[in-house]
C-alpha positions in Angstrom: 12.6 33.4 -6.8 15.6 35.6 -7.5 18.0 32.8 -6.9 16.5 30.7 -9.6 17.2 33.5 -12.1 20.9 33.4 -11.4 22.5 31.6 -14.4 25.4 30.3 -12.3 24.1 28.3 -9.4 27.6 28.4 -7.8 27.3 32.2 -7.6 23.8 31.9 -6.1 25.1 29.4 -3.5 28.1 31.6 -2.6 25.9 34.7 -2.3 23.4 32.7 -0.1 26.2 31.7 2.3 27.9 35.1 2.3 24.6 36.6 3.4 24.5 34.2 6.3 28.2 35.0 7.2 27.3 38.7 7.2 24.6 38.0 9.8 21.6 38.1 7.4 19.3 35.4 8.7 17.5 33.5 5.9 13.8 32.9 6.0 11.5 30.6 4.1 11.5 33.1 1.1 15.3 32.8 1.0 15.7 29.1 1.6 12.9 27.9 -0.8 14.4 29.5 -3.9 17.8 28.3 -3.0 16.4 24.8 -2.8 14.7 25.4 -6.1 18.0 26.4 -7.6 19.6 23.0 -6.6 16.5 21.2 -7.9 16.9 22.9 -11.3 20.6 21.9 -11.3 19.7 18.3 -10.6 21.5 18.3 -7.2 18.9 16.6 -4.9 21.5 16.0 -2.2 22.4 19.7 -1.9 18.6 20.6 -2.0 18.0 18.2 1.0 21.1 19.6 2.8 19.7 23.1 2.5 16.3 21.8 3.6 17.9 20.3 6.8 19.7 23.6 7.4 16.4 25.4 7.1 14.7 23.2 9.6 17.6 23.4 12.0 17.3 27.2 11.8 13.7 26.8 12.9 12.3 27.9 9.6 9.0 26.2 8.7 8.9 24.9 5.1 6.0 25.9 2.9 4.5 24.1 -0.1 6.9 25.8 -2.5 9.8 24.3 -0.5 8.3 20.8 -0.6 7.4 21.1 -4.3 11.0 21.8 -5.1 12.3 19.0 -2.9 9.9 16.5 -4.2 10.9 17.4 -7.8 14.6 17.3 -6.9 14.3 13.8 -5.4 12.1 12.5 -8.2 14.5 13.8 -10.9 17.4 12.3 -9.0 15.8 8.9 -8.9 15.1 9.1 -5.2 11.5 8.0 -5.4 11.0 6.9 -1.8 12.4 10.2 -0.6 10.0 12.1 -2.9 7.1 10.2 -1.5 8.2 10.6 2.1 8.5 14.4 1.5 5.0 14.4 0.1 3.7 12.6 3.2 5.7 15.0 5.5 4.1 18.0 3.8 0.7 16.6 4.3 1.4 15.7 7.9 2.6 19.3 8.6 -0.8 20.5 7.5 0.0 21.7 4.0 -2.5 20.9 1.3 -0.7 19.6 -1.8 -1.8 21.1 -5.1 -1.9 19.8 -8.6 1.7 21.0 -9.1 2.7 18.9 -6.1 1.1 15.8 -7.5 2.6 16.4 -10.9 6.1 16.3 -9.4 5.5 12.9 -7.8 7.0 9.8 -9.5 3.8 7.8 -9.9 
């Protein structure tokens, strides 16, 4: 979760994309914290954009990924998106935990 500790999310974003430009292929442990950074900044659209990039790169999201996305969407007022992501996580075989349920907009 090193990205989440970067005080300037713009710097984190630039570093993330510079790594890719340098040929460093991100994995779930790179993508998930980047999504978490956007969640913390309240940018649900960018979090979902990075999520789509992740899936397009063939990286399988984990529960940490989904927790961050669900939270980002819920905070951004995107309640249906948050619920759909919850269902998507379950359909992929992941078992939501208490933290997942706490992020849902019930």
